C-alpha positions in Angstrom: -5.1 4.5 32.0 -2.9 1.5 33.4 -1.4 -0.9 31.2 -2.0 -4.8 32.0 0.3 -6.2 29.2 3.5 -5.9 27.1 2.3 -3.2 24.6 5.7 -3.2 22.8 6.1 -7.0 22.1 2.4 -8.0 21.8 1.5 -10.5 19.0 -2.0 -8.9 18.0 -5.4 -10.7 18.4 -6.6 -13.0 16.3 -10.1 -11.4 16.1 -11.1 -8.0 16.7 -13.1 -8.8 19.6 -10.0 -10.1 21.6 -8.3 -7.4 21.3 -7.2 -5.9 24.7 -9.0 -2.6 25.6 -6.3 -0.9 26.7 -4.6 -1.9 23.4 -7.7 -0.6 21.5 -7.8 2.9 23.4 -4.1 3.6 22.3 -4.8 2.5 18.8 -7.9 4.9 18.8 -5.9 7.5 20.0 -3.2 7.5 17.7 -0.6 6.6 20.4 0.7 3.1 18.8 0.6 1.3 15.8 -1.1 -1.7 14.9 0.8 -5.0 14.8 -1.3 -7.1 12.6 -4.2 -6.9 10.4 -7.0 -7.6 13.2 -5.5 -4.5 14.7 -5.8 -2.6 11.8 -9.5 -3.7 10.7 -10.4 -3.2 14.5 -9.3 0.7 14.8 -12.4 3.0 14.5 -11.2 6.0 12.5 -13.9 8.3 13.4 -12.7 8.1 17.0 -9.0 8.3 15.6 -10.0 11.2 13.6 -11.4 13.0 16.9 -8.1 12.5 18.8 -5.9 13.6 16.0 -7.0 16.6 14.1 -7.0 18.7 17.2 -3.0 17.8 17.4 -2.3 19.0 13.9 -4.5 22.3 13.7 -7.6 21.2 12.0 -10.0 21.0 14.4 -12.1 23.5 12.6 -12.2 20.5 10.2 -13.0 18.0 12.6 -17.1 18.5 12.5 -17.5 18.1 8.9 -14.9 15.0 8.3 -16.8 13.4 11.2 -20.2 13.8 9.7 -19.2 12.8 6.4 -17.6 9.6 7.7 -20.8 9.1 9.6 -22.8 9.7 6.4 -20.7 7.1 4.5 -20.6 4.5 7.0 -16.8 4.6 7.2 -15.4 3.7 10.6 -12.8 0.7 10.0 -10.8 -0.8 7.2 -9.8 0.2 3.7 -12.9 2.8 3.2 -12.4 4.6 6.0 -8.8 5.1 5.6 -9.6 6.4 1.8 -12.3 8.4 2.5 -10.4 10.0 5.4 -7.3 10.8 2.9 -9.8 12.0 0.7 -11.7 14.3 2.9 -8.5 15.5 4.7 -6.9 16.6 0.8 -9.6 18.3 0.6 -10.0 20.2 3.7 -6.3 21.2 3.6 -6.9 22.9 0.2 -7.8 26.2 1.9 -4.6 26.2 3.7 -1.6 28.3 2.3 1.3 26.1 1.0 3.8 26.4 3.6 0.9 25.1 6.2 -0.5 22.7 3.7 3.0 21.2 3.7 3.7 21.4 7.4 0.0 19.5 7.8 1.2 16.7 5.5 4.2 16.3 7.1 2.3 15.5 10.5 0.3 12.8 8.9 3.2 11.3 7.0 5.5 11.0 10.1 2.8 10.2 12.6 3.1 7.3 15.4 0.1 5.7 14.1 0.0 3.8 11.0 -3.4 4.4 10.2 -2.7 8.3 10.4 0.4 7.6 7.8 -2.1 5.7 5.8 -4.4 8.6 5.5 -1.7 10.8 4.2 -0.8 8.4 1.2 -4.1 9.7 0.1 -3.5 13.4 0.6 -2.0 14.0 -2.8 -4.6 14.0 -5.2 -4.5 16.9 -6.9 -5.6 16.5 -10.5 -2.5 18.9 -12.1 0.1 16.9 -10.4 2.2 14.4 -12.3 2.4 11.1 -12.5 6.2 11.4 -11.7 5.5 13.9 -9.0 3.0 11.4 -7.3 5.3 8.6 -7.2 7.7 10.9 -5.8 5.2 11.8 -3.1 4.4 7.9 -2.3 7.9 6.9 -2.2 8.5 7.5 1.5 5.4 5.2 2.2 6.4 2.5 0.0 9.5 2.3 1.9 7.6 2.6 5.4 8.5 0.0 8.1 4.7 -1.0 8.9 3.1 -3.2 6.4 -0.1 -2.0 6.5 1.1 1.5 5.1 3.3 -0.1 2.6 0.1 -1.6 1.1 -2.0 1.4 1.3 0.8 2.9 -0.9 0.2 0.9 -3.8 -3.2 1.3 -3.5 -3.3 5.1 -3.3 -1.7 5.5 -6.5 -2.7 2.4 -8.4 -5.6 4.3 -10.6 -3.0 6.9 -11.6 -0.6 4.0 -12.5 -3.1 2.0 -14.2 -4.2 5.2 -16.7 -0.5 5.7 -17.7 0.6 2.6 -18.1 3.6 2.9 -20.1 5.1 5.8 -18.1 4.3 4.0 -15.3 6.5 0.9 -16.2 9.2 3.2 -17.5 9.5 5.1 -14.0 9.0 2.1 -11.7 11.8 0.2 -13.9 14.2 2.3 -11.9 12.5 1.6 -8.9 13.1 -1.9 -9.7 16.7 -1.1 -9.5 16.8 0.7 -5.7 18.5 -0.8 -2.8 15.7 -0.9 -0.5 13.6 -4.4 -1.2 10.2 -2.5 0.2 10.8 -0.4 -2.8 11.9 -2.8 -5.3 8.8 -4.8 -4.1 6.6 -2.1 -4.9 7.3 -1.5 -8.1 6.0 -5.1 -8.7 3.0 -4.8 -6.6 1.4 -1.8 -7.8 1.1 -3.4 -11.2 0.0 -6.5 -10.4 -2.9 -7.9 -13.0 -5.1 -8.8 -10.6 -4.3 -6.8 -7.6 -5.7 -7.6 -3.9 -8.1 -5.2 -3.1 -8.2 -3.5 -6.1 -9.4 -3.4 -9.6 -7.6 -5.5 -12.1 -5.4 -4.1 -14.6 -7.1 -5.4 -17.9 -4.4 -4.1 -20.5 -1.6 -6.3 -18.3 -3.9 -9.1 -17.8 -4.1 -9.3 -21.7 -0.7 -7.7 -22.3 1.7 -8.9 -19.5 4.7 -8.3 -21.8 4.7 -4.6 -21.2 6.1 -5.4 -17.8 8.9 -7.6 -18.7 11.3 -4.2 -17.8 10.3 -5.0 -14.3 10.1 -8.6 -14.4 13.5 -9.0 -15.9 15.1 -6.7 -13.0 13.5 -9.0 -10.6 13.8 -12.1 -11.9 16.7 -13.0 -9.8 16.3 -10.9 -6.7 18.1 -12.0 -3.2 15.0 -11.0 -1.0 11.8 -13.3 -0.6 9.6 -10.3 -0.1 10.4 -9.3 -3.6 10.5 -13.0 -4.8 7.2 -13.4 -3.6 5.8 -10.2 -5.1 7.3 -11.1 -8.7 5.9 -15.0 -8.4 2.6 -13.6 -7.5 2.6 -11.4 -10.3 3.3 -13.9 -12.8 0.9 -16.4 -11.5 -2.0 -13.4 -12.0 -0.7 -13.3 -15.7 -1.0 -17.1 -16.1 -4.7 -17.0 -15.4 -5.3 -14.8 -18.7 -2.0 -15.6 -20.4 -0.6 -18.9 -19.4 1.5 -19.3 -22.6 3.3 -16.0 -22.0 4.1 -17.1 -18.6 5.5 -20.4 -19.2 7.9 -19.0 -22.2 9.4 -16.6 -20.0 9.6 -19.3 -16.6 11.6 -21.4 -19.8 13.6 -18.6 -20.7 14.3 -17.4 -17.0 15.6 -21.4 -15.9 17.9 -21.0 -19.0 19.4 -17.7 -18.3 19.4 -17.6 -14.6 20.3 -20.8 -12.8 20.0 -19.5 -9.2 17.8 -20.7 -6.4 16.3 -17.4 -6.0 14.8 -17.5 -9.9 13.8 -21.1 -9.0 11.6 -19.8 -6.3 9.7 -17.5 -8.5 9.2 -19.7 -11.0 7.5 -22.4 -8.9 5.2 -19.9 -7.3 4.5 -18.0 -10.8 3.4 -21.8 -12.2 1.4 -22.6 -9.2 -2.0 -21.9 -11.2 -0.5 -23.7 -14.6 0.4 -27.0 -12.6 -3.3 -27.3 -11.4 -4.7 -27.0 -14.6 
C-alpha cells in the first residue's frame, strides 16, 4: 500500500474517523505504534490478533480467541486489551516452559504498542508471588510508549490492592529508581482513585500507608513524577483533606524547593475549591 503521509512524524488524528486509512491499516497489522489516545482507541484488536498470532506461532489458537472476542464484543480499547491478554495467557498454558517464554518475549518486544499491552496481561498465574509479578511488569512500566506504561499499572493494580502493605514495601524501592518512568509507576499504581481503575478503599481512608513512597518523591526532579504525586494527594484529599493539608504543611517546611511547591499546588487543588 503506498504511503501518502509522513507516517513516522504524524501528530495523530483528533477523532477516530479522521485517522488516515493507511495509518489505520498499519496499526491494525501491528506494523507501527499509535501516537496518541485517538489512534490507540481506534485499533481493531480482532484484526490485529489475526495478523499477529500466525507470526508468533499461535495460528492454532486464532479461531478460539477471535470467537471469544466477538462473543464479548471486545474489538477496541481497554476491554479488548485486557481480554486479549487474558485469552493469550490461557492459550499458552499448554505450551512447554521454553516455548511459553519465547512467545511472551515476542509479544513483550513487539513493534506494536497494543501487542505489548496484551503482554502486560499475560502473567496471571495464581501461584506467582507479588514480587515475581512486579518483576514481570517492570519492563512495561518503563516502556517508551505512554499506552504500555498506563496498561502496566492497570494490569497489576488488583494484585497490588489485595497485598497493599507488601506492595508499598516493594514499591518504595521502585521510587528510588533512576528511571523517572519507574518512579512514576510506584505512585500511579496505588492512586486511591486510579483513572480507569477500581478505587483502593484502604488508601482512600488511610493514605498515610503510602508515606514511604510519598516522602521519597516529595521533591522529585521529574515533572512526570511530580504530577503523579500531586494527583495522588489530590485523590486522597477527597476523603482525607486534613491528612493532605498537614502533609503539605510539613513538606513546605522540610523541603523548600520549587519541585515540592509544584506538587503541593497540584495536591491542594480540590481543597482550595471548597
